[in-house]
C-alpha positions, -999 to +999 in steps of 0.1 A: -716-446+604-735-469+580-748-502+594-733-519+564-699-503+565-682-474+546-651-468+526-645-431+521-615-416+502-602-379+501-572-365+483-554-333+493-520-320+485-509-353+469-520-372+500-550-396+497-567-408+529-588-440+529-611-442+559-631-474+565-658-480+591-682-505+603-703-505+636-690-540+645-655-529+655-646-517+620-648-553+608-650-563+572-678-580+553-669-591+517-686-561+499-664-537+520-632-557+512-640-554+475-645-516+479-612-513+497-594-532+471-609-509+444-599-479+464-563-489+464-563-497+427-579-463+418-555-443+440-526-463+426-534-451+392-541-414+402-513-392+391-522-366+418-516-390+446-481-397+460-489-411+495-519-431+508-530-430+545-551-459+557-572-453+588-605-464+604-634-445+620-636-437+657-611-436+685-613-473+697-608-504+675-587-500+644-601-532+629-618-564+643-610-584+612-635-605+593-673-600+597-685-627+620-721-622+607-709-631+573-687-660+585-718-675+601-736-676+567-710-694+548-722-729+540-701-740+509-664-742+502-668-719+473-684-692+494-657-696+520-630-693+496-645-663+480-649-646+514-613-651+524-601-642+489-615-607+498-586-603+523-561-618+498-573-592+472-568-563+496-533-573+506-523-578+470-538-545+460-517-528+488-487-548+477-489-539+441-501-503+446-473-480+434-479-455+461-465-459+496-492-467+522-490-453+558-512-469+584-529-449+612-535-476+639-555-458+666-567-488+685-568-526+688-563-548+657-575-584+655-570-610+628-574-593+594-569-560+610-533-570+619-529-582+583-540-547+570-514-531+594-487-554+582-495-547+546-489-510+552-454-497+543-452-477+575-474-475+606-481-450+633-499-463+663-512-453+697-503-471+729-539-486+727-530-503+695-527-539+709-529-567+685-541-603+685-544-632+660-574-650+674-582-673+645-573-706+662-601-698+688-628-702+661-611-732+644-595-714+615-560-698+611-545-665+599-534-682+566-542-654+542-526-626+562-497-647+576-473-638+546-479-601+553-473-605+591-443-627+586-427-602+560-431-573+585-425-590+619-407-624+612-418-660+615-411-661+653-435-632+659-461-648+636-459-681+656-461-662+689-492-644+678-509-673+661-503-699+689-511-675+716-545-669+700-562-658+732-535-634+741-531-596+734-497-582+725-494-546+735-484-518+711-448-516+724-443-554+716-457-548+681-433-518+676-403-538+689-413-566+663-414-541+635-452-537+628-452-501+640-426-476+633-437-453+660-462-453+689-477-424+707-495-419+741-523-399+727-543-397+694-534-361+690-497-367+692-501-395+666-520-372+642-495-344+645-466-368+638-485-384+609-492-350+593-456-340+595-443-374+582-467-377+553-464-340+542-426-344+540-429-377+523-452-363+497-427-336+488-402-361+475-398-373+439-429-395+432-408-417+409-383-423+437-411-432+461-426-456+436-393-473+430-388-477+468-422-493+470-411-520+446-379-526+465-397-530+498-419-557+483-392-577+465-396-614+468-435-613+470-441-617+433-458-651+439-485-637+463-513-636+438-511-674+437-500-680+474-527-659+489-554-674+467-542-710+479-543-697+515-579-685+510-588-720+500-574-733+533-596-709+553-625-716+530-625-752+539-619-748+576-647-723+580-671-753+572-657-775+600-678-785+629-654-769+654-658-736+636-695-737+632-699-744+670-675-717+679-692-691+657-726-699+673-713-681+704-713-648+684-749-651+673 
């Protein structure tokens, strides 16, 4: 795995697979967020792709969210807004991508990682795929990803995750709230089910799949503006004394 993170894409039998990786818990620096956004855009325009699988490297963490190393370096409002716009751009790329996106959530997801799972159209997970929105603990909030989490899980679940910022919610809780469609006790069981599901889905009429994608995301047409505004909130908060002091603990 690269020390700076990787985004790899493969296409086989009308199914594309995007695999992201980073040594720090599959977290995301801004360059990698940009690369992921571009990957969804390219695959969305690829006529040979009907379904996209989103997964991360390794067998442990799915995604630890934002890169703390990069958060520590932010020292202007513009830089903070630009960084959090990276997550906004990824979510909007997933939202507007005409191909259905299936998430493979093999391990824990924190912050932006929960947002990525929520922006998938369907998710398979293992029992190890606990989730947490820990942003309050470092003085910011899950403002950019909140619309995606609320759309998938409801405002009550969003509040429970956000306000219980130091608490993990297990995979069964996440499934009950609608984040995961199915959970499995082992990774091999997940992968078998994922292959069966995506192979069948890719055999359907691509035009019908694309039309259904639009239906699933009805009512989110304002997200280009909404998520950009939310990025400004986080971009300001990351400069607060509280956040600066909290982030120092991760140096």
